[in-house]
C-alpha positions in Angstrom: -51.3 -11.8 -84.7 -51.7 -12.9 -81.1 -50.6 -10.5 -78.4 -48.3 -12.0 -75.7 -49.1 -11.0 -72.2 -46.2 -10.3 -69.9 -45.7 -12.9 -67.2 -46.8 -11.6 -63.8 -44.0 -10.9 -61.4 -43.7 -12.8 -58.2 -43.8 -10.8 -55.1 -40.5 -11.5 -53.6 -41.3 -9.5 -50.5 -44.3 -11.7 -49.6 -43.9 -13.2 -46.2 -44.6 -16.8 -45.7 -46.9 -17.8 -42.9 -45.2 -19.0 -39.6 -45.3 -22.6 -38.9 -47.6 -23.6 -36.0 -46.0 -26.2 -33.7 -47.8 -28.1 -31.0 -47.3 -27.3 -27.3 -46.3 -30.1 -25.1 -47.3 -30.7 -21.5 -45.1 -33.3 -19.7 -45.6 -35.0 -16.4 -43.7 -33.1 -13.8 -42.3 -34.8 -10.7 -40.0 -33.3 -8.1 -37.5 -34.8 -5.6 -35.3 -32.2 -4.0 -33.4 -30.7 -5.9 -34.3 -32.4 -9.2 -37.4 -31.7 -11.3 -38.1 -34.6 -13.8 -40.0 -33.9 -17.0 -41.5 -37.0 -18.7 -42.8 -36.6 -22.2 -44.7 -38.9 -24.6 -42.4 -38.2 -27.5 -38.8 -37.6 -28.2 -37.4 -34.2 -27.1 -34.2 -32.1 -27.6 -32.4 -30.3 -24.9 -30.1 -27.3 -25.7 -29.0 -25.3 -22.7 -30.8 -24.8 -19.4 -34.6 -24.2 -19.4 -36.0 -21.3 -17.4 -38.6 -23.3 -15.5 -39.1 -21.5 -12.2 -40.1 -23.3 -9.0 -42.9 -21.9 -6.8 -40.1 -20.4 -4.6 -38.9 -18.4 -7.6 -35.7 -20.3 -8.0 -34.3 -20.9 -11.6 -32.4 -24.1 -12.5 -28.7 -24.5 -12.3 -28.4 -27.3 -14.9 -30.3 -29.7 -17.0 -29.6 -33.2 -18.4 -31.3 -35.4 -20.9 -31.7 -38.9 -19.4 -33.4 -40.5 -22.3 -35.3 -39.4 -25.4 -38.4 -38.8 -23.3 -37.0 -37.8 -19.9 -35.2 -34.6 -18.9 -34.0 -33.8 -15.4 -33.6 -30.2 -14.3 -31.4 -29.6 -11.2 -31.7 -26.6 -8.9 -29.1 -25.2 -6.5 -31.3 -25.5 -3.4 -34.2 -27.7 -2.7 -37.2 -27.2 -0.6 -40.9 -27.9 -0.6 -42.6 -26.7 -3.8 -46.2 -26.9 -5.0 -45.9 -25.9 -8.7 -43.5 -24.9 -11.5 -43.9 -21.9 -14.0 -42.9 -22.5 -17.6 -42.2 -19.4 -19.7 -43.5 -18.9 -23.2 -41.4 -20.5 -26.0 -38.5 -21.6 -23.9 -35.9 -22.6 -26.5 -34.0 -25.0 -24.2 -36.5 -27.8 -24.5 -38.2 -28.6 -27.8 -39.7 -31.7 -29.5 -37.9 -33.2 -32.5 -40.6 -31.6 -34.7 -40.1 -28.1 -33.1 -42.9 -28.0 -30.5 -42.4 -26.0 -27.3 -43.4 -26.7 -23.7 -46.8 -25.4 -22.9 -46.4 -22.1 -21.0 -48.1 -21.6 -17.6 -48.1 -22.8 -14.0 -48.4 -26.5 -13.4 -48.7 -28.6 -10.2 -45.9 -31.0 -9.3 -46.2 -34.4 -7.8 
């Protein structure tokens, strides 16, 4: 008589690996008081991103102009040299879930 082995139990507490999404670096251009971000792929905008100017100012509003262009408006303008993007800012994502690359970037 053959002996039946019990079926191994699945570990329901096993954690699935986190998906890795690409980071995106757009072209940044600034004309007081609007920062324009131009991407090479379609993006989603939900809320106001926390992209700080070199003066430390945070944005007042943001608008999606097209699938690849987002304009971020600041309350006051001024001369700036760069922008600082925080890690995993949920306001701007690609349609596949990618975030903006964090760091400090020059502005043209």
